N, C-alpha and C positions, 0 to 999 in steps of 0.2 A: 850557605844559609837559605832555607826554603821559606817561601811566603805563600799565603793563601790568596787565590784570585779574588779580586774586589767585586766581581760581578755576582758572587753568591753561588757559583756553580759547585763549590766545595773542593775544587782541584788545587793542588799545591805544586809548586815548581821552584827551581833555583832562582833566587832573587835576581842574579845577574842575567838570566836568560828570559826574564819576563818583560812585557811591554809596560813602560812607565809613562804615566800621564799625570796631569795635575790632580786627577780624580783618584788615582791609586795605581796599583800594579795589576796586570792582567796576564793570563797565560798566553793569549794571542790577541790579534787585532779584532777578530770577530767578537770576542768577549768584551773588549773595550767599547766597540760600537754598540753592542747590545746593551751594555750598562748605560752608555750615554743616551741611547734612545729611551730606555726605561726611565732614566732620570728626567729627561725632557718631557716625557708623558706625564710623570708625576707632577712636575712643575706646572704643566699646562692644566692638569686636573685641579691642582690647588688654586690656580688663577681663575679657572672657570667656576670653581666652588665659591671663591671670594666674590666674583661678579654676581653669582646667583644670590649670595647672602646680601650683598649690597642692594641688588634689585628688589629682593624680598623686603628688606628694611625700608626702602623707598616706597614700595607699594603699601607697606604697613602704615607709614606716615601719611600717605595720601588718604588711605581709608580712615585714619584717625581724624585728619582734618575734615574729611567729608562728614563723619559722624558729628564732629563738633559743630560744623556748619548747620547740619540738620537740627541739632539740639538748640543752637542759637536761633534759628529760624522759628522753631517750635516755640521757644521762649518768647520771641517777639510777638508771634500770633497770640499766644496765651495772654501776654501783658496787654496787647491791643484790645482783645475782646473784653478783658476785665475792665479796662479804662472806658470803653464804649458802654459797657453795661452800667458802670457807676454813673457816667454822665447821663445816660438815657433814663435811668431810675430817678435821678434827681430832677431832670427836666420834666418827666411825666408827673411826678408827685407835686412838684412846684406849680405846674399848670393846673392840676386838679385843685390844689389848695387856693389858687387865685380865684377860681369859680366859687368855691365854698365860702371864701372870705367875703364875697359880695352877696352871699345868700342865694347863689344860683347852683343849679346842677351842672356838673362837668358836661361839656358839649364838644362833639367832634369838630375839628377845625374845618374839615372839608364838606361833610354832609349835614352837620348840625344836629345829629341825633344825640340824645342823652342816655340812650340805652345801648349797652354793649356787654359782651361777655367779659372783655378785658380791655382796659384802656392801654394804649400804646404810644410810644414816642416815635412818630413817623417822620421820615426824611422827605424833603422835597427833591433836592439834588442828591444822587447817590454819593455816599462817602466811601470812596475806595480806600485801599490799603494805605496809600501814601497821600491821601487827599488832605489839603490844608483846611477844608471845611468840615472835617470829621466832627469837630466840637463847636460848630457855629450855631448859636442859639436860634437865629432867624430860620435856619434850615431844619429845625426840629420842632414840630408842633404836636399837640394832643390829637390823636385820631382813634376812631373806633377800629376794632379788629377787621371789619369788613373792608373799610377804605384802605387801611394800611397793608393788609395781606391780600384779600381776594381781588381788590381793585388796584393793586400795585401802587398804592399811594394816592390814587384818585387825583392825578396831577392837575387836571384842568381847573377844578374849583380851588385846589390848593394854591395855584398861581394867582387866581383872581383875588383870593382873600389876603395873600401876601402883599399884593399891590395895594389893596385897600388900607393895610396897616402900615407898611414900610415904604410904599411908593415904588413907582415903576423903575426908577434909576437904581435903587438898592437891589431890587429883584434881578434886574439885568446884570448887575455886577456879580451877584451870587451865581447866576447861570453861566457867566463867562469866566468865572474863577477856576482856572485849570492848573493853578500852582501845585507843585509836587513838593511834599516835605517828607524827608526820611526820618520818621519818628524813631526815638531810641527807647530802650526799656526803661531808662531812668525817667524820661518824660512821661511815658505811659503810667509809671508808678506814681509820679507826682500828681498826675491828673486823677488817677484812681483815688488817692488819699484826699485830694481836694474836694472832689464831689461826694465822697462818702461822708466827709466832715460836714459839708453843706447840707446834705440830706439829714444827717443826725441833728444838726442845729435846727433845721426846718421842722422836723417832727417834734422836737422839744418845745419850740415856740407854739406850735399848734396844740400841743397837749397841755400847755400852761393855762 
């Protein structure tokens, strides 16, 4: 009875005269070795391909996490800016209304002018990304555009007037407050909603 060589060469030979291995029957040893080498190469190629796929999947997941982190960071920045804007809008308008309620013209906290192209809520101490004083009332006062922007806050008279109103001890505490707070999106959202509501209520009272 004749059998076909397992290596794929197409040769046939008597079954009893062929080389028998666990992989099949071969016409000679060289064909058996060639088949074993080819099988080993295919196995190695499959393993290499599997490793490449796993590596590509891992890199894909890393890129996905990186994108999600960027989106999360972008969202935090967006929520922070929105909260700061809501707070500063309320602070600016409330200070303006305080002057008007006394029958006075709004006045710059640092230079005293009553004339400006735009009133602004100016900070004494810079409120960094994670600063605990970002929404500290004492740290934000009504300023003219020149003092807040062109003069970078005009800090010398700013401090003098803060001391006059709040006292030296309170101002020093504000200056030395280096606490760091990792704000969350939920906290920024709550602050935004709180000060938007405060501003809406303030405007409603003034319009009544």
